Gaussian input, Z-matrix of N, CA and C with variables (Angstrom, degrees):
# hf/3-21g

backbone

0 1
 N
 C     1     B1
 C     2     B2     1     A1
 N     3     B3     2     A2     1     D1
 C     4     B4     3     A3     2     D2
 C     5     B5     4     A4     3     D3
 N     6     B6     5     A5     4     D4
 C     7     B7     6     A6     5     D5
 C     8     B8     7     A7     6     D6
 N     9     B9     8     A8     7     D7
 C    10    B10     9     A9     8     D8
 C    11    B11    10    A10     9     D9
 N    12    B12    11    A11    10    D10
 C    13    B13    12    A12    11    D11
 C    14    B14    13    A13    12    D12
 N    15    B15    14    A14    13    D13
 C    16    B16    15    A15    14    D14
 C    17    B17    16    A16    15    D15
 N    18    B18    17    A17    16    D16
 C    19    B19    18    A18    17    D17
 C    20    B20    19    A19    18    D18
 N    21    B21    20    A20    19    D19
 C    22    B22    21    A21    20    D20
 C    23    B23    22    A22    21    D21
 N    24    B24    23    A23    22    D22
 C    25    B25    24    A24    23    D23
 C    26    B26    25    A25    24    D24
 N    27    B27    26    A26    25    D25
 C    28    B28    27    A27    26    D26
 C    29    B29    28    A28    27    D27
 N    30    B30    29    A29    28    D28
 C    31    B31    30    A30    29    D29
 C    32    B32    31    A31    30    D30
 N    33    B33    32    A32    31    D31
 C    34    B34    33    A33    32    D32
 C    35    B35    34    A34    33    D33
 N    36    B36    35    A35    34    D34
 C    37    B37    36    A36    35    D35
 C    38    B38    37    A37    36    D36
 N    39    B39    38    A38    37    D37
 C    40    B40    39    A39    38    D38
 C    41    B41    40    A40    39    D39
 N    42    B42    41    A41    40    D40
 C    43    B43    42    A42    41    D41
 C    44    B44    43    A43    42    D42
 N    45    B45    44    A44    43    D43
 C    46    B46    45    A45    44    D44
 C    47    B47    46    A46    45    D45
 N    48    B48    47    A47    46    D46
 C    49    B49    48    A48    47    D47
 C    50    B50    49    A49    48    D48
 N    51    B51    50    A50    49    D49
 C    52    B52    51    A51    50    D50
 C    53    B53    52    A52    51    D51
 N    54    B54    53    A53    52    D52
 C    55    B55    54    A54    53    D53
 C    56    B56    55    A55    54    D54
 N    57    B57    56    A56    55    D55
 C    58    B58    57    A57    56    D56
 C    59    B59    58    A58    57    D57
 N    60    B60    59    A59    58    D58
 C    61    B61    60    A60    59    D59
 C    62    B62    61    A61    60    D60
 N    63    B63    62    A62    61    D61
 C    64    B64    63    A63    62    D62
 C    65    B65    64    A64    63    D63
 N    66    B66    65    A65    64    D64
 C    67    B67    66    A66    65    D65
 C    68    B68    67    A67    66    D66
 N    69    B69    68    A68    67    D67
 C    70    B70    69    A69    68    D68
 C    71    B71    70    A70    69    D69
 N    72    B72    71    A71    70    D70
 C    73    B73    72    A72    71    D71
 C    74    B74    73    A73    72    D72
 N    75    B75    74    A74    73    D73
 C    76    B76    75    A75    74    D74
 C    77    B77    76    A76    75    D75
 N    78    B78    77    A77    76    D76
 C    79    B79    78    A78    77    D77
 C    80    B80    79    A79    78    D78
 N    81    B81    80    A80    79    D79
 C    82    B82    81    A81    80    D80
 C    83    B83    82    A82    81    D81
 N    84    B84    83    A83    82    D82
 C    85    B85    84    A84    83    D83
 C    86    B86    85    A85    84    D84
 N    87    B87    86    A86    85    D85
 C    88    B88    87    A87    86    D86
 C    89    B89    88    A88    87    D87
 N    90    B90    89    A89    88    D88
 C    91    B91    90    A90    89    D89
 C    92    B92    91    A91    90    D90
 N    93    B93    92    A92    91    D91
 C    94    B94    93    A93    92    D92
 C    95    B95    94    A94    93    D93
 N    96    B96    95    A95    94    D94
 C    97    B97    96    A96    95    D95
 C    98    B98    97    A97    96    D96
 N    99    B99    98    A98    97    D97
 C   100   B100    99    A99    98    D98
 C   101   B101   100   A100    99    D99
 N   102   B102   101   A101   100   D100
 C   103   B103   102   A102   101   D101
 C   104   B104   103   A103   102   D102
 N   105   B105   104   A104   103   D103
 C   106   B106   105   A105   104   D104
 C   107   B107   106   A106   105   D105
 N   108   B108   107   A107   106   D106
 C   109   B109   108   A108   107   D107
 C   110   B110   109   A109   108   D108
 N   111   B111   110   A110   109   D109
 C   112   B112   111   A111   110   D110
 C   113   B113   112   A112   111   D111
 N   114   B114   113   A113   112   D112
 C   115   B115   114   A114   113   D113
 C   116   B116   115   A115   114   D114
 N   117   B117   116   A116   115   D115
 C   118   B118   117   A117   116   D116
 C   119   B119   118   A118   117   D117
 N   120   B120   119   A119   118   D118
 C   121   B121   120   A120   119   D119
 C   122   B122   121   A121   120   D120
 N   123   B123   122   A122   121   D121
 C   124   B124   123   A123   122   D122
 C   125   B125   124   A124   123   D123
 N   126   B126   125   A125   124   D124
 C   127   B127   126   A126   125   D125
 C   128   B128   127   A127   126   D126
 N   129   B129   128   A128   127   D127
 C   130   B130   129   A129   128   D128
 C   131   B131   130   A130   129   D129
 N   132   B132   131   A131   130   D130
 C   133   B133   132   A132   131   D131
 C   134   B134   133   A133   132   D132
 N   135   B135   134   A134   133   D133
 C   136   B136   135   A135   134   D134
 C   137   B137   136   A136   135   D135
 N   138   B138   137   A137   136   D136
 C   139   B139   138   A138   137   D137
 C   140   B140   139   A139   138   D138
 N   141   B141   140   A140   139   D139
 C   142   B142   141   A141   140   D140
 C   143   B143   142   A142   141   D141
 N   144   B144   143   A143   142   D142
 C   145   B145   144   A144   143   D143
 C   146   B146   145   A145   144   D144
 N   147   B147   146   A146   145   D145
 C   148   B148   147   A147   146   D146
 C   149   B149   148   A148   147   D147
 N   150   B150   149   A149   148   D148
 C   151   B151   150   A150   149   D149
 C   152   B152   151   A151   150   D150
 N   153   B153   152   A152   151   D151
 C   154   B154   153   A153   152   D152
 C   155   B155   154   A154   153   D153
 N   156   B156   155   A155   154   D154
 C   157   B157   156   A156   155   D155
 C   158   B158   157   A157   156   D156
 N   159   B159   158   A158   157   D157
 C   160   B160   159   A159   158   D158
 C   161   B161   160   A160   159   D159
 N   162   B162   161   A161   160   D160
 C   163   B163   162   A162   161   D161
 C   164   B164   163   A163   162   D162
 N   165   B165   164   A164   163   D163
 C   166   B166   165   A165   164   D164
 C   167   B167   166   A166   165   D165
 N   168   B168   167   A167   166   D166
 C   169   B169   168   A168   167   D167
 C   170   B170   169   A169   168   D168
 N   171   B171   170   A170   169   D169
 C   172   B172   171   A171   170   D170
 C   173   B173   172   A172   171   D171
 N   174   B174   173   A173   172   D172
 C   175   B175   174   A174   173   D173
 C   176   B176   175   A175   174   D174
 N   177   B177   176   A176   175   D175
 C   178   B178   177   A177   176   D176
 C   179   B179   178   A178   177   D177
 N   180   B180   179   A179   178   D178
 C   181   B181   180   A180   179   D179
 C   182   B182   181   A181   180   D180
 N   183   B183   182   A182   181   D181
 C   184   B184   183   A183   182   D182
 C   185   B185   184   A184   183   D183
 N   186   B186   185   A185   184   D184
 C   187   B187   186   A186   185   D185
 C   188   B188   187   A187   186   D186
 N   189   B189   188   A188   187   D187
 C   190   B190   189   A189   188   D188
 C   191   B191   190   A190   189   D189
 N   192   B192   191   A191   190   D190
 C   193   B193   192   A192   191   D191
 C   194   B194   193   A193   192   D192
 N   195   B195   194   A194   193   D193
 C   196   B196   195   A195   194   D194
 C   197   B197   196   A196   195   D195
 N   198   B198   197   A197   196   D196
 C   199   B199   198   A198   197   D197
 C   200   B200   199   A199   198   D198
 N   201   B201   200   A200   199   D199
 C   202   B202   201   A201   200   D200
 C   203   B203   202   A202   201   D201
 N   204   B204   203   A203   202   D202
 C   205   B205   204   A204   203   D203
 C   206   B206   205   A205   204   D204
 N   207   B207   206   A206   205   D205
 C   208   B208   207   A207   206   D206
 C   209   B209   208   A208   207   D207
 N   210   B210   209   A209   208   D208
 C   211   B211   210   A210   209   D209
 C   212   B212   211   A211   210   D210
 N   213   B213   212   A212   211   D211
 C   214   B214   213   A213   212   D212
 C   215   B215   214   A214   213   D213
 N   216   B216   215   A215   214   D214
 C   217   B217   216   A216   215   D215
 C   218   B218   217   A217   216   D216
 N   219   B219   218   A218   217   D217
 C   220   B220   219   A219   218   D218
 C   221   B221   220   A220   219   D219
 N   222   B222   221   A221   220   D220
 C   223   B223   222   A222   221   D221
 C   224   B224   223   A223   222   D222
 N   225   B225   224   A224   223   D223
 C   226   B226   225   A225   224   D224
 C   227   B227   226   A226   225   D225
 N   228   B228   227   A227   226   D226
 C   229   B229   228   A228   227   D227
 C   230   B230   229   A229   228   D228
 N   231   B231   230   A230   229   D229
 C   232   B232   231   A231   230   D230
 C   233   B233   232   A232   231   D231
 N   234   B234   233   A233   232   D232
 C   235   B235   234   A234   233   D233
 C   236   B236   235   A235   234   D234
 N   237   B237   236   A236   235   D235
 C   238   B238   237   A237   236   D236
 C   239   B239   238   A238   237   D237
 N   240   B240   239   A239   238   D238
 C   241   B241   240   A240   239   D239
 C   242   B242   241   A241   240   D240
 N   243   B243   242   A242   241   D241
 C   244   B244   243   A243   242   D242
 C   245   B245   244   A244   243   D243
 N   246   B246   245   A245   244   D244
 C   247   B247   246   A246   245   D245
 C   248   B248   247   A247   246   D246
 N   249   B249   248   A248   247   D247
 C   250   B250   249   A249   248   D248
 C   251   B251   250   A250   249   D249
 N   252   B252   251   A251   250   D250
 C   253   B253   252   A252   251   D251
 C   254   B254   253   A253   252   D252
 N   255   B255   254   A254   253   D253
 C   256   B256   255   A255   254   D254
 C   257   B257   256   A256   255   D255
 N   258   B258   257   A257   256   D256
 C   259   B259   258   A258   257   D257
 C   260   B260   259   A259   258   D258
 N   261   B261   260   A260   259   D259
 C   262   B262   261   A261   260   D260
 C   263   B263   262   A262   261   D261
 N   264   B264   263   A263   262   D262
 C   265   B265   264   A264   263   D263
 C   266   B266   265   A265   264   D264
 N   267   B267   266   A266   265   D265
 C   268   B268   267   A267   266   D266
 C   269   B269   268   A268   267   D267
 N   270   B270   269   A269   268   D268
 C   271   B271   270   A270   269   D269
 C   272   B272   271   A271   270   D270
 N   273   B273   272   A272   271   D271
 C   274   B274   273   A273   272   D272
 C   275   B275   274   A274   273   D273
 N   276   B276   275   A275   274   D274
 C   277   B277   276   A276   275   D275
 C   278   B278   277   A277   276   D276
 N   279   B279   278   A278   277   D277
 C   280   B280   279   A279   278   D278
 C   281   B281   280   A280   279   D279
 N   282   B282   281   A281   280   D280
 C   283   B283   282   A282   281   D281
 C   284   B284   283   A283   282   D282
 N   285   B285   284   A284   283   D283
 C   286   B286   285   A285   284   D284
 C   287   B287   286   A286   285   D285
 N   288   B288   287   A287   286   D286
 C   289   B289   288   A288   287   D287
 C   290   B290   289   A289   288   D288
 N   291   B291   290   A290   289   D289
 C   292   B292   291   A291   290   D290
 C   293   B293   292   A292   291   D291
 N   294   B294   293   A293   292   D292
 C   295   B295   294   A294   293   D293
 C   296   B296   295   A295   294   D294
 N   297   B297   296   A296   295   D295
 C   298   B298   297   A297   296   D296
 C   299   B299   298   A298   297   D297
 N   300   B300   299   A299   298   D298
 C   301   B301   300   A300   299   D299
 C   302   B302   301   A301   300   D300
 N   303   B303   302   A302   301   D301
 C   304   B304   303   A303   302   D302
 C   305   B305   304   A304   303   D303
 N   306   B306   305   A305   304   D304
 C   307   B307   306   A306   305   D305
 C   308   B308   307   A307   306   D306
 N   309   B309   308   A308   307   D307
 C   310   B310   309   A309   308   D308
 C   311   B311   310   A310   309   D309
 N   312   B312   311   A311   310   D310
 C   313   B313   312   A312   311   D311
 C   314   B314   313   A313   312   D312
 N   315   B315   314   A314   313   D313
 C   316   B316   315   A315   314   D314
 C   317   B317   316   A316   315   D315
 N   318   B318   317   A317   316   D316
 C   319   B319   318   A318   317   D317
 C   320   B320   319   A319   318   D318
 N   321   B321   320   A320   319   D319
 C   322   B322   321   A321   320   D320
 C   323   B323   322   A322   321   D321
 N   324   B324   323   A323   322   D322
 C   325   B325   324   A324   323   D323
 C   326   B326   325   A325   324   D324

   B1=1.4335
   B2=1.5117
   B3=1.3147
   B4=1.4501
   B5=1.5154
   B6=1.3433
   B7=1.4631
   B8=1.5218
   B9=1.3342
   B10=1.4609
   B11=1.5121
   B12=1.3294
   B13=1.4629
   B14=1.5345
   B15=1.3326
   B16=1.4667
   B17=1.5213
   B18=1.3242
   B19=1.4607
   B20=1.5214
   B21=1.3196
   B22=1.4646
   B23=1.5295
   B24=1.3194
   B25=1.4670
   B26=1.5255
   B27=1.3283
   B28=1.4629
   B29=1.5288
   B30=1.3212
   B31=1.4693
   B32=1.5226
   B33=1.3304
   B34=1.4694
   B35=1.5247
   B36=1.3224
   B37=1.4694
   B38=1.5304
   B39=1.3208
   B40=1.4693
   B41=1.5257
   B42=1.3137
   B43=1.4639
   B44=1.5253
   B45=1.3273
   B46=1.4634
   B47=1.5255
   B48=1.3334
   B49=1.4654
   B50=1.5218
   B51=1.3243
   B52=1.4665
   B53=1.5233
   B54=1.3168
   B55=1.4622
   B56=1.5240
   B57=1.3217
   B58=1.4732
   B59=1.5264
   B60=1.3217
   B61=1.4704
   B62=1.5259
   B63=1.2986
   B64=1.4642
   B65=1.5195
   B66=1.3112
   B67=1.4633
   B68=1.5260
   B69=1.3323
   B70=1.4617
   B71=1.5309
   B72=1.3264
   B73=1.4758
   B74=1.5263
   B75=1.3350
   B76=1.4661
   B77=1.5270
   B78=1.3031
   B79=1.4582
   B80=1.5313
   B81=1.3346
   B82=1.4692
   B83=1.5139
   B84=1.3310
   B85=1.4595
   B86=1.5263
   B87=1.3245
   B88=1.4653
   B89=1.5224
   B90=1.3218
   B91=1.4586
   B92=1.5223
   B93=1.3234
   B94=1.4642
   B95=1.5209
   B96=1.3150
   B97=1.4613
   B98=1.5165
   B99=1.3208
   B100=1.4645
   B101=1.5214
   B102=1.3140
   B103=1.4689
   B104=1.5210
   B105=1.3144
   B106=1.4633
   B107=1.5290
   B108=1.3141
   B109=1.4678
   B110=1.5168
   B111=1.3118
   B112=1.4644
   B113=1.5149
   B114=1.3159
   B115=1.4569
   B116=1.5256
   B117=1.3124
   B118=1.4650
   B119=1.5250
   B120=1.3044
   B121=1.4602
   B122=1.5206
   B123=1.3046
   B124=1.4683
   B125=1.5322
   B126=1.3097
   B127=1.4521
   B128=1.5171
   B129=1.3252
   B130=1.4581
   B131=1.5129
   B132=1.3186
   B133=1.4552
   B134=1.5190
   B135=1.3088
   B136=1.4554
   B137=1.5230
   B138=1.3234
   B139=1.4608
   B140=1.5240
   B141=1.3243
   B142=1.4589
   B143=1.5226
   B144=1.3252
   B145=1.4577
   B146=1.5229
   B147=1.3178
   B148=1.4585
   B149=1.5281
   B150=1.3355
   B151=1.4631
   B152=1.5247
   B153=1.3281
   B154=1.4628
   B155=1.5259
   B156=1.3267
   B157=1.4660
   B158=1.5244
   B159=1.3241
   B160=1.4652
   B161=1.5222
   B162=1.3241
   B163=1.4677
   B164=1.5177
   B165=1.3165
   B166=1.4619
   B167=1.5222
   B168=1.2920
   B169=1.4627
   B170=1.5197
   B171=1.3222
   B172=1.4624
   B173=1.5212
   B174=1.3239
   B175=1.4677
   B176=1.5221
   B177=1.3153
   B178=1.4678
   B179=1.5246
   B180=1.3196
   B181=1.4584
   B182=1.5293
   B183=1.3234
   B184=1.4653
   B185=1.5258
   B186=1.3318
   B187=1.4703
   B188=1.5321
   B189=1.3267
   B190=1.4675
   B191=1.5257
   B192=1.3349
   B193=1.4651
   B194=1.5250
   B195=1.3353
   B196=1.4685
   B197=1.5269
   B198=1.3219
   B199=1.4625
   B200=1.5323
   B201=1.3253
   B202=1.4697
   B203=1.5312
   B204=1.3214
   B205=1.4670
   B206=1.5289
   B207=1.3258
   B208=1.4650
   B209=1.5253
   B210=1.3209
   B211=1.4604
   B212=1.5269
   B213=1.3246
   B214=1.4665
   B215=1.5263
   B216=1.3298
   B217=1.4659
   B218=1.5264
   B219=1.3209
   B220=1.4677
   B221=1.5348
   B222=1.3275
   B223=1.4624
   B224=1.5214
   B225=1.3080
   B226=1.4651
   B227=1.5199
   B228=1.3136
   B229=1.4534
   B230=1.5174
   B231=1.3358
   B232=1.4692
   B233=1.5287
   B234=1.3080
   B235=1.4616
   B236=1.5254
   B237=1.3266
   B238=1.4629
   B239=1.5219
   B240=1.3258
   B241=1.4561
   B242=1.5207
   B243=1.3216
   B244=1.4567
   B245=1.5209
   B246=1.3137
   B247=1.4633
   B248=1.5245
   B249=1.3272
   B250=1.4616
   B251=1.5198
   B252=1.3262
   B253=1.4561
   B254=1.5314
   B255=1.3253
   B256=1.4680
   B257=1.5306
   B258=1.3154
   B259=1.4669
   B260=1.5312
   B261=1.3132
   B262=1.4702
   B263=1.5229
   B264=1.3268
   B265=1.4599
   B266=1.5253
   B267=1.3288
   B268=1.4642
   B269=1.5262
   B270=1.3156
   B271=1.4650
   B272=1.5272
   B273=1.3326
   B274=1.4646
   B275=1.5241
   B276=1.3272
   B277=1.4672
   B278=1.5235
   B279=1.3205
   B280=1.4586
   B281=1.5179
   B282=1.3181
   B283=1.4608
   B284=1.5261
   B285=1.3163
   B286=1.4601
   B287=1.5238
   B288=1.3150
   B289=1.4605
   B290=1.5215
   B291=1.3079
   B292=1.4614
   B293=1.5274
   B294=1.3204
   B295=1.4648
   B296=1.5275
   B297=1.3240
   B298=1.4676
   B299=1.5242
   B300=1.3260
   B301=1.4646
   B302=1.5259
   B303=1.3301
   B304=1.4650
   B305=1.5249
   B306=1.3193
   B307=1.4664
   B308=1.5200
   B309=1.3125
   B310=1.4663
   B311=1.5274
   B312=1.3346
   B313=1.4640
   B314=1.5263
   B315=1.3272
   B316=1.4545
   B317=1.5186
   B318=1.3157
   B319=1.4597
   B320=1.5256
   B321=1.3206
   B322=1.4639
   B323=1.5257
   B324=1.3165
   B325=1.4700
   B326=1.5204
   A1=108.16
   A2=118.01
   A3=122.01
   A4=112.95
   A5=114.84
   A6=120.15
   A7=111.91
   A8=117.59
   A9=120.87
   A10=112.08
   A11=115.45
   A12=120.62
   A13=110.30
   A14=116.51
   A15=120.90
   A16=110.65
   A17=116.02
   A18=120.94
   A19=110.87
   A20=116.15
   A21=120.68
   A22=110.74
   A23=117.32
   A24=120.71
   A25=110.12
   A26=117.48
   A27=120.28
   A28=110.58
   A29=117.29
   A30=121.08
   A31=110.76
   A32=116.45
   A33=120.22
   A34=111.06
   A35=117.02
   A36=120.45
   A37=109.80
   A38=116.91
   A39=121.08
   A40=110.42
   A41=116.61
   A42=121.39
   A43=110.88
   A44=116.16
   A45=121.62
   A46=110.16
   A47=116.60
   A48=119.77
   A49=111.03
   A50=116.55
   A51=119.93
   A52=111.64
   A53=116.61
   A54=120.51
   A55=113.11
   A56=117.73
   A57=118.91
   A58=113.31
   A59=117.13
   A60=121.56
   A61=112.59
   A62=118.28
   A63=120.96
   A64=112.27
   A65=116.36
   A66=120.81
   A67=112.08
   A68=116.74
   A69=121.30
   A70=113.47
   A71=117.55
   A72=122.41
   A73=111.83
   A74=115.59
   A75=120.76
   A76=109.36
   A77=115.65
   A78=121.69
   A79=110.92
   A80=115.59
   A81=120.70
   A82=109.44
   A83=114.76
   A84=121.47
   A85=106.28
   A86=116.10
   A87=120.60
   A88=109.01
   A89=115.30
   A90=122.05
   A91=106.37
   A92=116.94
   A93=119.68
   A94=109.25
   A95=115.80
   A96=119.86
   A97=111.72
   A98=115.69
   A99=120.72
   A100=112.57
   A101=118.46
   A102=120.52
   A103=111.09
   A104=117.94
   A105=121.49
   A106=111.31
   A107=116.99
   A108=120.73
   A109=113.44
   A110=117.67
   A111=119.54
   A112=113.42
   A113=116.98
   A114=120.93
   A115=111.19
   A116=115.45
   A117=123.72
   A118=114.10
   A119=118.23
   A120=120.25
   A121=108.34
   A122=115.29
   A123=121.55
   A124=113.35
   A125=116.81
   A126=120.04
   A127=109.00
   A128=115.75
   A129=120.83
   A130=114.04
   A131=116.91
   A132=119.25
   A133=109.77
   A134=114.73
   A135=122.15
   A136=107.28
   A137=116.46
   A138=121.94
   A139=107.93
   A140=116.41
   A141=121.22
   A142=110.77
   A143=115.29
   A144=120.34
   A145=106.51
   A146=115.04
   A147=122.22
   A148=107.17
   A149=116.28
   A150=121.24
   A151=107.76
   A152=115.56
   A153=120.60
   A154=110.80
   A155=115.23
   A156=120.24
   A157=110.88
   A158=116.24
   A159=121.05
   A160=110.36
   A161=115.08
   A162=119.30
   A163=107.98
   A164=116.26
   A165=120.85
   A166=109.69
   A167=115.12
   A168=120.66
   A169=106.89
   A170=115.81
   A171=120.58
   A172=112.98
   A173=116.77
   A174=118.97
   A175=112.24
   A176=117.21
   A177=120.46
   A178=111.25
   A179=116.71
   A180=121.65
   A181=113.00
   A182=117.66
   A183=120.50
   A184=113.28
   A185=120.44
   A186=118.65
   A187=112.68
   A188=116.91
   A189=120.16
   A190=110.44
   A191=116.23
   A192=119.56
   A193=111.23
   A194=116.39
   A195=119.47
   A196=110.95
   A197=116.96
   A198=121.00
   A199=110.14
   A200=116.23
   A201=120.40
   A202=110.93
   A203=116.43
   A204=122.08
   A205=111.36
   A206=116.36
   A207=120.74
   A208=113.96
   A209=118.06
   A210=120.98
   A211=111.92
   A212=117.04
   A213=119.49
   A214=112.90
   A215=116.99
   A216=119.74
   A217=112.13
   A218=116.30
   A219=122.60
   A220=112.41
   A221=115.28
   A222=120.27
   A223=106.87
   A224=115.68
   A225=120.96
   A226=111.17
   A227=115.16
   A228=120.20
   A229=107.39
   A230=118.46
   A231=120.88
   A232=112.25
   A233=115.21
   A234=120.92
   A235=109.15
   A236=115.12
   A237=122.18
   A238=106.98
   A239=115.86
   A240=121.52
   A241=109.83
   A242=115.12
   A243=121.88
   A244=104.87
   A245=116.75
   A246=118.93
   A247=111.84
   A248=113.46
   A249=122.53
   A250=107.99
   A251=117.17
   A252=118.14
   A253=105.80
   A254=117.13
   A255=120.22
   A256=113.05
   A257=117.30
   A258=120.44
   A259=111.13
   A260=116.91
   A261=121.07
   A262=110.68
   A263=116.92
   A264=121.25
   A265=110.44
   A266=117.01
   A267=120.93
   A268=111.54
   A269=117.14
   A270=120.49
   A271=110.58
   A272=116.03
   A273=120.72
   A274=113.74
   A275=117.91
   A276=117.85
   A277=112.25
   A278=117.52
   A279=120.60
   A280=113.23
   A281=116.69
   A282=122.24
   A283=109.86
   A284=115.93
   A285=119.98
   A286=105.69
   A287=115.90
   A288=120.62
   A289=109.97
   A290=115.58
   A291=120.23
   A292=110.15
   A293=117.22
   A294=121.28
   A295=111.03
   A296=117.43
   A297=120.02
   A298=111.05
   A299=117.08
   A300=121.04
   A301=110.90
   A302=116.43
   A303=120.61
   A304=110.80
   A305=117.42
   A306=119.96
   A307=111.50
   A308=115.86
   A309=121.07
   A310=111.66
   A311=117.05
   A312=120.94
   A313=114.25
   A314=116.67
   A315=119.66
   A316=114.12
   A317=114.18
   A318=122.77
   A319=107.54
   A320=116.43
   A321=119.73
   A322=108.40
   A323=115.37
   A324=121.17
   A325=108.22
   D1=131.08
   D2=-176.39
   D3=-79.48
   D4=165.38
   D5=-178.23
   D6=-62.70
   D7=-38.29
   D8=177.39
   D9=-60.69
   D10=-39.67
   D11=178.35
   D12=-68.60
   D13=-35.99
   D14=177.18
   D15=-59.87
   D16=-48.03
   D17=-179.37
   D18=-63.47
   D19=-37.46
   D20=179.60
   D21=-63.78
   D22=-42.10
   D23=178.95
   D24=-65.83
   D25=-43.26
   D26=178.47
   D27=-61.96
   D28=-40.91
   D29=176.52
   D30=-59.91
   D31=-40.79
   D32=179.81
   D33=-65.45
   D34=-38.73
   D35=178.50
   D36=-64.89
   D37=-44.57
   D38=179.12
   D39=-62.85
   D40=-44.35
   D41=178.28
   D42=-62.70
   D43=-41.69
   D44=178.27
   D45=-57.80
   D46=-46.16
   D47=179.91
   D48=-61.53
   D49=-45.24
   D50=-179.65
   D51=-58.84
   D52=-38.17
   D53=-175.51
   D54=-77.04
   D55=-26.78
   D56=-177.89
   D57=-105.42
   D58=-10.38
   D59=-172.72
   D60=-51.46
   D61=-55.14
   D62=-177.35
   D63=-75.84
   D64=-38.18
   D65=-177.59
   D66=-59.02
   D67=-39.58
   D68=-176.22
   D69=-114.18
   D70=14.39
   D71=178.97
   D72=55.12
   D73=47.50
   D74=-179.53
   D75=-74.69
   D76=124.56
   D77=178.91
   D78=-96.20
   D79=-41.35
   D80=-178.79
   D81=-144.70
   D82=152.63
   D83=172.81
   D84=-139.45
   D85=128.76
   D86=-176.42
   D87=-127.74
   D88=122.36
   D89=173.05
   D90=-83.12
   D91=128.57
   D92=-179.26
   D93=-143.35
   D94=-179.34
   D95=-179.75
   D96=83.14
   D97=-160.88
   D98=-173.50
   D99=-61.36
   D100=-33.24
   D101=179.60
   D102=-63.78
   D103=-36.63
   D104=178.94
   D105=-77.77
   D106=-34.76
   D107=-176.58
   D108=-77.80
   D109=-32.38
   D110=-171.36
   D111=-109.52
   D112=17.17
   D113=-179.77
   D114=53.09
   D115=45.45
   D116=176.64
   D117=65.06
   D118=28.47
   D119=175.94
   D120=-118.26
   D121=141.49
   D122=176.57
   D123=57.23
   D124=49.40
   D125=174.27
   D126=-134.61
   D127=159.21
   D128=-174.91
   D129=-100.38
   D130=-27.11
   D131=-178.25
   D132=-153.56
   D133=175.99
   D134=177.51
   D135=-104.66
   D136=132.24
   D137=176.78
   D138=-109.83
   D139=122.18
   D140=-178.73
   D141=-126.99
   D142=130.56
   D143=168.91
   D144=-93.86
   D145=130.83
   D146=178.29
   D147=-114.66
   D148=122.63
   D149=178.29
   D150=-112.53
   D151=125.33
   D152=-178.14
   D153=-110.08
   D154=153.01
   D155=176.37
   D156=-71.39
   D157=-30.85
   D158=-176.92
   D159=-102.06
   D160=149.55
   D161=172.66
   D162=-68.67
   D163=147.14
   D164=-179.13
   D165=-145.44
   D166=161.23
   D167=175.20
   D168=-95.09
   D169=115.48
   D170=-175.17
   D171=-55.58
   D172=-37.96
   D173=-177.59
   D174=-64.47
   D175=-24.49
   D176=176.57
   D177=-95.58
   D178=-34.31
   D179=-174.27
   D180=-74.73
   D181=-46.49
   D182=-175.82
   D183=-60.47
   D184=-43.18
   D185=176.66
   D186=-59.35
   D187=-32.44
   D188=177.23
   D189=-65.46
   D190=-40.81
   D191=178.49
   D192=-64.14
   D193=-44.25
   D194=178.86
   D195=-62.96
   D196=-37.89
   D197=177.72
   D198=-63.33
   D199=-45.18
   D200=177.96
   D201=-60.45
   D202=-44.23
   D203=-176.23
   D204=-65.52
   D205=-54.85
   D206=-172.23
   D207=-85.46
   D208=-41.77
   D209=-172.97
   D210=-90.88
   D211=-55.35
   D212=-175.95
   D213=-74.04
   D214=-43.40
   D215=-178.42
   D216=-90.84
   D217=-10.71
   D218=177.85
   D219=55.00
   D220=43.54
   D221=176.92
   D222=-93.35
   D223=112.25
   D224=-175.85
   D225=-96.49
   D226=53.64
   D227=178.05
   D228=-134.11
   D229=134.15
   D230=-177.00
   D231=-59.83
   D232=138.86
   D233=-179.78
   D234=-139.16
   D235=146.16
   D236=171.17
   D237=-121.67
   D238=124.95
   D239=177.86
   D240=-103.25
   D241=139.99
   D242=168.41
   D243=-124.79
   D244=126.99
   D245=-175.28
   D246=-119.23
   D247=146.78
   D248=176.56
   D249=-141.91
   D250=150.91
   D251=165.48
   D252=-83.19
   D253=162.44
   D254=-172.63
   D255=-61.22
   D256=-35.06
   D257=179.49
   D258=-64.44
   D259=-46.89
   D260=179.22
   D261=-65.22
   D262=-40.19
   D263=-179.45
   D264=-62.66
   D265=-45.13
   D266=-179.69
   D267=-60.62
   D268=-38.15
   D269=177.60
   D270=-64.70
   D271=-41.01
   D272=-175.61
   D273=-72.74
   D274=-28.57
   D275=-176.70
   D276=-70.49
   D277=-16.62
   D278=175.82
   D279=-86.77
   D280=-3.10
   D281=-178.07
   D282=-116.41
   D283=171.49
   D284=170.87
   D285=-77.25
   D286=108.48
   D287=-174.78
   D288=-156.53
   D289=171.15
   D290=176.42
   D291=-63.48
   D292=-32.38
   D293=179.20
   D294=-65.83
   D295=-47.56
   D296=-179.59
   D297=-67.32
   D298=-37.10
   D299=178.29
   D300=-66.16
   D301=-41.45
   D302=179.35
   D303=-63.81
   D304=-40.26
   D305=177.64
   D306=-65.50
   D307=-36.68
   D308=-178.27
   D309=-71.24
   D310=-44.21
   D311=-172.26
   D312=-109.75
   D313=-11.90
   D314=-173.11
   D315=-88.41
   D316=-174.27
   D317=-179.92
   D318=-121.43
   D319=118.68
   D320=177.51
   D321=-76.58
   D322=128.14
   D323=-178.01
   D324=-92.99

C-alpha cells in the first residue's frame, strides 16, 4: 500500500470520527494493531477502539458503527471495532488489557 493511500485511509478515519462523535457521544478513538504499528503497510484491517461517554449495549451499538463505516461513509476497508464506555475504559487502562496496550502502542485519533 502506497504512502498516498495510507494518508487517504487516515483521513477517512479522522472524518469518520468527526461525523459520528456527537451522534454516538464518542469521547476517544484509538487506532491500534498492525495498522498503527506498521504505518498502514502489510495489514489486513483497521482496528479501532471507540470510547463513549454513555454506557451502551455492544450488541446494538457495534452494528450501528459498522453501518456508519461501510454504508453511510462508504469506506470500503475492513474494520474491527472494540467499544467501551469511559468508565470501563478507565478501569482497563490500569490493567494489562487491550485498552492499555492500545494506549501504549496505538494512535489517538
